[in-house]
PASEBA-1860 file (N, C-alpha, C; in nm, 3 decimals):
! residues 181
1> MSPGSRFV> 7.515/1.774/-11.187/7.478/1.713/-11.063/7.401/1.585/-11.090 ~ 7.426/1.486/-11.011/7.358/1.358/-11.031/7.217/1.364/-10.973 ~ 7.128/1.279/-11.023/6.989/1.280/-10.974/6.982/1.249/-10.824 ~ 7.071/1.166/-10.773/7.070/1.132/-10.630/7.105/1.252/-10.543 ~ 7.204/1.331/-10.586/7.243/1.448/-10.506/7.136/1.557/-10.515 ~ 7.065/1.564/-10.627/6.954/1.660/-10.636/6.842/1.622/-10.540 ~ 6.817/1.492/-10.530/6.714/1.445/-10.437/6.753/1.478/-10.293 ~ 6.877/1.453/-10.256/6.926/1.483/-10.121/6.918/1.634/-10.096
9> LAVWSVLL> 6.957/1.712/-10.192/6.951/1.857/-10.179/6.807/1.904/-10.161 ~ 6.714/1.846/-10.232/6.573/1.882/-10.222/6.519/1.843/-10.084 ~ 6.555/1.725/-10.034/6.511/1.681/-9.902/6.565/1.775/-9.795 ~ 6.693/1.808/-9.804/6.753/1.901/-9.705/6.688/2.039/-9.712 ~ 6.656/2.084/-9.831/6.590/2.214/-9.846/6.453/2.214/-9.780 ~ 6.377/2.105/-9.803/6.244/2.095/-9.742/6.257/2.090/-9.590 ~ 6.352/2.011/-9.538/6.373/2.003/-9.393/6.413/2.138/-9.335 ~ 6.500/2.208/-9.403/6.545/2.340/-9.357/6.429/2.438/-9.351
17> IMLSAGCK> 6.343/2.435/-9.454/6.226/2.524/-9.457/6.130/2.488/-9.345 ~ 6.108/2.360/-9.321/6.018/2.317/-9.214/6.072/2.356/-9.077 ~ 6.201/2.340/-9.057/6.261/2.377/-8.929/6.257/2.527/-8.905 ~ 6.285/2.603/-9.009/6.284/2.749/-8.991/6.143/2.802/-8.968 ~ 6.043/2.733/-9.023/5.905/2.774/-8.999/5.863/2.743/-8.856 ~ 5.921/2.640/-8.797/5.886/2.602/-8.660/5.958/2.684/-8.555 ~ 6.063/2.753/-8.591/6.139/2.834/-8.495/6.086/2.977/-8.496 ~ 6.003/3.005/-8.403/5.950/3.140/-8.393/5.999/3.201/-8.263
25> PKPKSPTV> 6.039/3.326/-8.266/6.087/3.387/-8.143/5.976/3.397/-8.039 ~ 6.015/3.384/-7.914/5.919/3.394/-7.804/5.865/3.537/-7.800 ~ 5.732/3.551/-7.801/5.678/3.688/-7.799/5.712/3.756/-7.667 ~ 5.749/3.882/-7.677/5.782/3.958/-7.557/5.655/3.998/-7.485 ~ 5.663/3.994/-7.354/5.549/4.039/-7.274/5.542/4.191/-7.283 ~ 5.425/4.243/-7.301/5.415/4.388/-7.309/5.450/4.451/-7.174 ~ 5.493/4.572/-7.179/5.527/4.647/-7.059/5.400/4.704/-6.998 ~ 5.390/4.700/-6.866/5.277/4.760/-6.796/5.324/4.895/-6.744
33> VVRLGRDL> 5.257/5.001/-6.785/5.292/5.136/-6.743/5.200/5.177/-6.630 ~ 5.260/5.214/-6.517/5.185/5.264/-6.402/5.193/5.416/-6.405 ~ 5.078/5.480/-6.423/5.073/5.626/-6.426/5.061/5.677/-6.283 ~ 5.159/5.755/-6.243/5.168/5.805/-6.106/5.127/5.951/-6.100 ~ 5.028/5.981/-6.017/4.986/6.119/-5.994/5.040/6.165/-5.860 ~ 5.107/6.279/-5.858/5.167/6.330/-5.735/5.198/6.478/-5.748 ~ 5.230/6.538/-5.636/5.269/6.678/-5.633/5.419/6.686/-5.655 ~ 5.460/6.736/-5.770/5.602/6.743/-5.801/5.678/6.839/-5.710
41> RSVYGNEL> 5.606/6.935/-5.651/5.670/7.033/-5.562/5.658/6.994/-5.415 ~ 5.622/6.874/-5.388/5.603/6.827/-5.252/5.735/6.831/-5.174 ~ 5.724/6.834/-5.042/5.841/6.835/-4.954/5.925/6.711/-4.977 ~ 5.861/6.600/-5.007/5.934/6.474/-5.027/5.949/6.439/-5.176 ~ 5.927/6.535/-5.265/5.933/6.510/-5.410/6.065/6.453/-5.458 ~ 6.177/6.509/-5.411/6.308/6.459/-5.452/6.331/6.317/-5.401 ~ 6.288/6.292/-5.279/6.303/6.157/-5.222/6.218/6.057/-5.301 ~ 6.099/6.096/-5.340/6.014/6.008/-5.419/6.077/5.982/-5.557
49> DRRILEFQ> 6.138/6.083/-5.615/6.210/6.063/-5.741/6.319/5.957/-5.725 ~ 6.393/5.965/-5.615/6.499/5.869/-5.588/6.442/5.728/-5.573 ~ 6.329/5.716/-5.504/6.267/5.585/-5.483/6.212/5.527/-5.615 ~ 6.162/5.615/-5.701/6.116/5.568/-5.833/6.234/5.512/-5.912 ~ 6.347/5.582/-5.907/6.467/5.533/-5.977/6.515/5.400/-5.918 ~ 6.508/5.386/-5.786/6.545/5.258/-5.722/6.453/5.147/-5.769 ~ 6.324/5.177/-5.775/6.227/5.078/-5.819/6.256/5.035/-5.962 ~ 6.275/5.131/-6.052/6.303/5.100/-6.191/6.434/5.025/-6.206
57> GSNPRLPS> 6.533/5.060/-6.123/6.663/4.993/-6.127/6.658/4.848/-6.082 ~ 6.554/4.811/-6.009/6.541/4.673/-5.962/6.478/4.582/-6.067 ~ 6.450/4.636/-6.187/6.390/4.561/-6.297/6.262/4.492/-6.253 ~ 6.163/4.570/-6.208/6.041/4.510/-6.155/5.958/4.441/-6.263 ~ 5.901/4.329/-6.224/5.817/4.252/-6.316/5.700/4.192/-6.241 ~ 5.593/4.170/-6.315/5.478/4.097/-6.262/5.509/3.948/-6.269 ~ 5.435/3.866/-6.197/5.457/3.721/-6.207/5.445/3.668/-6.351 ~ 5.371/3.737/-6.435/5.355/3.696/-6.575/5.479/3.729/-6.658
65> GQAIVISS> 5.573/3.803/-6.601/5.694/3.841/-6.673/5.689/3.979/-6.733 ~ 5.576/4.046/-6.726/5.562/4.180/-6.783/5.645/4.279/-6.701 ~ 5.721/4.361/-6.770/5.800/4.464/-6.704/5.709/4.576/-6.656 ~ 5.747/4.639/-6.544/5.669/4.750/-6.488/5.749/4.878/-6.507 ~ 5.685/4.980/-6.563/5.746/5.110/-6.583/5.659/5.215/-6.516 ~ 5.722/5.307/-6.443/5.649/5.414/-6.375/5.655/5.540/-6.461 ~ 5.538/5.598/-6.486/5.527/5.723/-6.560/5.465/5.826/-6.467 ~ 5.541/5.928/-6.434/5.494/6.030/-6.341/5.421/6.140/-6.417
73> DSGDYKDM> 5.291/6.154/-6.389/5.213/6.259/-6.453/5.251/6.394/-6.394 ~ 5.264/6.491/-6.479/5.293/6.626/-6.431/5.173/6.715/-6.458 ~ 5.169/6.822/-6.390/5.057/6.914/-6.404/5.021/6.972/-6.269 ~ 4.911/7.043/-6.264/4.867/7.105/-6.140/4.812/6.999/-6.045 ~ 4.873/6.987/-5.930/4.837/6.884/-5.832/4.693/6.897/-5.785 ~ 4.653/7.016/-5.744/4.517/7.037/-5.693/4.413/7.011/-5.801 ~ 4.442/7.051/-5.924/4.350/7.028/-6.035/4.338/6.878/-6.063 ~ 4.450/6.806/-6.058/4.449/6.662/-6.080/4.361/6.593/-5.975
81> LSKQTSNS> 4.372/6.636/-5.849/4.292/6.575/-5.743/4.144/6.603/-5.760 ~ 4.111/6.724/-5.798/3.970/6.760/-5.812/3.903/6.687/-5.929 ~ 3.981/6.645/-6.027/3.925/6.575/-6.143/3.909/6.424/-6.120 ~ 3.951/6.375/-6.005/3.939/6.232/-5.977/3.793/6.196/-5.950 ~ 3.742/6.102/-6.026/3.607/6.050/-6.005/3.617/5.898/-5.999 ~ 3.508/5.834/-5.967/3.509/5.688/-5.956/3.522/5.619/-6.091 ~ 3.512/5.692/-6.200/3.529/5.629/-6.331/3.629/5.704/-6.419 ~ 3.707/5.795/-6.362/3.805/5.869/-6.442/3.922/5.779/-6.478
89> EGADVLIL> 3.979/5.804/-6.592/4.093/5.728/-6.641/4.221/5.807/-6.619 ~ 4.242/5.851/-6.497/4.361/5.930/-6.465/4.477/5.842/-6.424 ~ 4.526/5.868/-6.306/4.643/5.798/-6.255/4.607/5.659/-6.202 ~ 4.705/5.568/-6.209/4.689/5.435/-6.152/4.723/5.435/-6.003 ~ 4.809/5.527/-5.964/4.846/5.546/-5.823/4.849/5.696/-5.797 ~ 4.787/5.738/-5.689/4.791/5.878/-5.647/4.864/5.885/-5.513 ~ 4.967/5.965/-5.506/5.036/5.984/-5.380/5.004/6.126/-5.333 ~ 4.933/6.132/-5.221/4.889/6.260/-5.167/4.996/6.319/-5.077
97> DAPEDAQA> 4.996/6.451/-5.066/5.088/6.517/-4.973/5.046/6.488/-4.829 ~ 4.916/6.481/-4.806/4.861/6.457/-4.672/4.721/6.399/-4.689 ~ 4.669/6.329/-4.588/4.534/6.273/-4.598/4.428/6.379/-4.625 ~ 4.449/6.501/-4.579/4.353/6.608/-4.599/4.332/6.641/-4.746 ~ 4.428/6.608/-4.832/4.416/6.637/-4.975/4.306/6.554/-5.041 ~ 4.264/6.446/-4.976/4.157/6.363/-5.031/4.024/6.436/-5.032 ~ 4.012/6.546/-4.959/3.888/6.623/-4.955/3.858/6.690/-5.089 ~ 3.954/6.692/-5.179/3.935/6.754/-5.310/3.837/6.676/-5.398
105> SSALQLSL> 3.812/6.549/-5.364/3.726/6.465/-5.448/3.657/6.360/-5.361 ~ 3.529/6.339/-5.389/3.456/6.237/-5.313/3.510/6.097/-5.343 ~ 3.559/6.075/-5.465/3.617/5.945/-5.499/3.743/5.918/-5.416 ~ 3.823/6.020/-5.395/3.943/6.004/-5.312/3.906/5.981/-5.166 ~ 3.803/6.049/-5.119/3.759/6.031/-4.981/3.714/5.886/-4.958 ~ 3.645/5.829/-5.056/3.601/5.690/-5.045/3.718/5.592/-5.049 ~ 3.823/5.626/-5.121/3.938/5.537/-5.134/4.040/5.554/-5.022 ~ 4.032/5.662/-4.948/4.133/5.691/-4.845/4.147/5.582/-4.739
113> PQAANVCA> 4.039/5.518/-4.692/4.058/5.412/-4.591/4.143/5.294/-4.639 ~ 4.146/5.268/-4.770/4.227/5.159/-4.823/4.366/5.204/-4.865 ~ 4.397/5.332/-4.847/4.526/5.385/-4.890/4.639/5.329/-4.804 ~ 4.754/5.311/-4.868/4.874/5.266/-4.798/4.957/5.387/-4.759 ~ 5.017/5.384/-4.641/5.106/5.490/-4.597/5.246/5.457/-4.646 ~ 5.300/5.540/-4.736/5.432/5.514/-4.793/5.540/5.599/-4.728 ~ 5.510/5.655/-4.612/5.605/5.742/-4.545/5.732/5.667/-4.505 ~ 5.723/5.540/-4.472/5.841/5.464/-4.428/5.949/5.460/-4.536
121> GLKACPAN> 5.909/5.466/-4.661/6.005/5.461/-4.770/6.057/5.597/-4.812 ~ 6.008/5.703/-4.750/6.050/5.839/-4.784/6.111/5.904/-4.661 ~ 6.227/5.962/-4.675/6.295/6.021/-4.559/6.230/6.151/-4.514 ~ 6.202/6.239/-4.605/6.152/6.372/-4.569/6.002/6.378/-4.590 ~ 5.925/6.317/-4.500/5.781/6.317/-4.521/5.709/6.343/-4.390 ~ 5.583/6.385/-4.400/5.503/6.403/-4.278/5.467/6.266/-4.220 ~ 5.384/6.263/-4.121/5.351/6.139/-4.052/5.273/6.040/-4.140 ~ 5.197/6.089/-4.238/5.117/5.998/-4.319/5.117/6.047/-4.464
129> VPAIIPPQ> 5.167/5.965/-4.553/5.166/5.995/-4.696/5.084/5.885/-4.764 ~ 4.955/5.913/-4.791/4.869/5.810/-4.850/4.898/5.786/-4.998 ~ 4.902/5.659/-5.034/4.912/5.618/-5.174/4.783/5.544/-5.206 ~ 4.707/5.598/-5.300/4.577/5.543/-5.334/4.582/5.480/-5.473 ~ 4.532/5.357/-5.481/4.510/5.293/-5.611/4.359/5.300/-5.633 ~ 4.314/5.386/-5.725/4.170/5.402/-5.746/4.102/5.269/-5.781 ~ 3.978/5.252/-5.738/3.908/5.124/-5.762/3.885/5.093/-5.910 ~ 3.885/5.193/-5.996/3.862/5.166/-6.138/3.986/5.109/-6.208
137> VTGSERQA> 4.101/5.110/-6.140/4.222/5.051/-6.197/4.213/4.900/-6.176 ~ 4.220/4.825/-6.285/4.202/4.680/-6.278/4.311/4.608/-6.357 ~ 4.310/4.477/-6.349/4.398/4.393/-6.429/4.544/4.410/-6.395 ~ 4.627/4.400/-6.499/4.771/4.406/-6.479/4.816/4.544/-6.431 ~ 4.742/4.649/-6.467/4.777/4.782/-6.419/4.761/4.790/-6.267 ~ 4.654/4.732/-6.213/4.632/4.731/-6.069/4.740/4.648/-5.999 ~ 4.771/4.534/-6.056/4.872/4.447/-5.998/5.008/4.517/-5.996 ~ 5.043/4.584/-6.106/5.170/4.656/-6.113/5.171/4.775/-6.016
145> AQVFVDFL> 5.058/4.845/-6.006/5.048/4.957/-5.912/5.068/4.907/-5.768 ~ 5.014/4.791/-5.736/5.029/4.735/-5.602/5.174/4.697/-5.574 ~ 5.244/4.643/-5.673/5.386/4.610/-5.657/5.465/4.737/-5.626 ~ 5.433/4.846/-5.696/5.502/4.973/-5.674/5.472/5.028/-5.535 ~ 5.346/5.027/-5.493/5.309/5.078/-5.361/5.374/4.993/-5.251 ~ 5.377/4.863/-5.270/5.444/4.775/-5.172/5.591/4.811/-5.159 ~ 5.654/4.841/-5.272/5.794/4.883/-5.271/5.812/5.012/-5.192 ~ 5.722/5.108/-5.214/5.733/5.237/-5.146/5.707/5.225/-4.996
153> QKSPQEQA> 5.629/5.127/-4.953/5.597/5.113/-4.812/5.716/5.067/-4.729 ~ 5.813/5.007/-4.793/5.930/4.957/-4.722/6.042/5.060/-4.727 ~ 6.109/5.075/-4.616/6.224/5.166/-4.616/6.336/5.102/-4.695 ~ 6.429/5.181/-4.747/6.540/5.123/-4.824/6.619/5.020/-4.743 ~ 6.630/5.038/-4.612/6.702/4.943/-4.528/6.629/4.809/-4.524 ~ 6.496/4.812/-4.520/6.417/4.688/-4.518/6.434/4.611/-4.647 ~ 6.445/4.682/-4.758/6.456/4.615/-4.887/6.593/4.553/-4.905 ~ 6.696/4.607/-4.840/6.830/4.552/-4.851/6.852/4.439/-4.752
161> APASTPTP> 6.768/4.429/-4.648/6.789/4.332/-4.541/6.793/4.188/-4.587 ~ 6.705/4.140/-4.676/6.710/3.998/-4.710/6.844/3.954/-4.769 ~ 6.912/4.040/-4.842/7.040/4.001/-4.902/7.148/3.986/-4.796 ~ 7.140/4.061/-4.687/7.244/4.056/-4.585/7.207/3.969/-4.466 ~ 7.089/3.909/-4.466/7.048/3.825/-4.356/7.125/3.693/-4.363 ~ 7.193/3.654/-4.252/7.268/3.529/-4.256/7.174/3.409/-4.261 ~ 7.223/3.303/-4.318/7.145/3.181/-4.323/7.150/3.114/-4.187 ~ 7.047/3.038/-4.150/7.045/2.972/-4.020/7.167/2.881/-4.002
169> GTSTTGTT> 7.222/2.886/-3.882/7.336/2.801/-3.851/7.470/2.866/-3.879 ~ 7.470/2.986/-3.940/7.595/3.056/-3.964/7.601/3.175/-3.871 ~ 7.718/3.228/-3.855/7.731/3.346/-3.770/7.802/3.454/-3.847 ~ 7.778/3.577/-3.805/7.845/3.691/-3.866/7.932/3.754/-3.759 ~ 8.022/3.839/-3.798/8.113/3.902/-3.704/8.034/3.978/-3.599 ~ 8.066/3.953/-3.473/8.005/4.027/-3.363/7.873/3.967/-3.318 ~ 7.827/3.860/-3.380/7.701/3.799/-3.338/7.723/3.651/-3.313 ~ 7.638/3.593/-3.239/7.646/3.449/-3.216/7.515/3.385/-3.256
177> TPSKP> 7.524/3.266/-3.303/7.405/3.190/-3.339/7.383/3.086/-3.231 ~ 7.264/3.083/-3.172/7.243/2.985/-3.067/7.254/2.844/-3.122 ~ 7.315/2.758/-3.043/7.329/2.620/-3.087/7.215/2.536/-3.032 ~ 7.187/2.428/-3.101/7.080/2.338/-3.058/7.135/2.245/-2.952 ~ 7.051/2.210/-2.849/7.098/2.119/-2.744/7.116/1.980/-2.794
END
C-alpha cells in the first residue's frame, strides 16, 4: 500500500470512529406504573377489566412520552382499605365499590371529597363509584393516575365521539349543516 492511501485510510478510520461515537441511541423514557387497588369481586369487576384493557390498548402516554401501564393489586379488598394511611405506599388509584367503603380509613375519608366518579365508564355499576388518588402520590405517578381516572370517567361512546365528529362545513348522512347567510 502506498503512503498516500494509508493516510487516507487513517483519516477515514478516525472520521468513522468520531461519527460512531457521536451516534448514541435516544434513551427510552421509563414506563410509569400505576398501581390500582380495587375489589376484584366487585359487581363491575369484569367491566373494569375491559376498561383497563381498552386503556392499555390506546397506548397511553404522559406528555413527556413515558408510557403508562396499569398494575392491578390483588388481595383482600377490606384489608387493603383499612391499611390506607396518609403516608402509606399502597395503590396510586383506589376504586371503591361505594362511597361508604371510605369509612374503613380516615385517610380515605379525607380524600373522598376529591374523588372522581367513574361510574359513567362502567356499565354495571351503582350510582357512585369513587376513584381516589391518594395525596401522597406525586410526580409522574400522580399524573399517570390522573390520565387513567380521566379515561375511566368517560363512557366508551364519549371516547369514540371525537373520531366520528364531522368537521365544520361538512354534512353526514341524515343530518344537515346550517349554512352561513
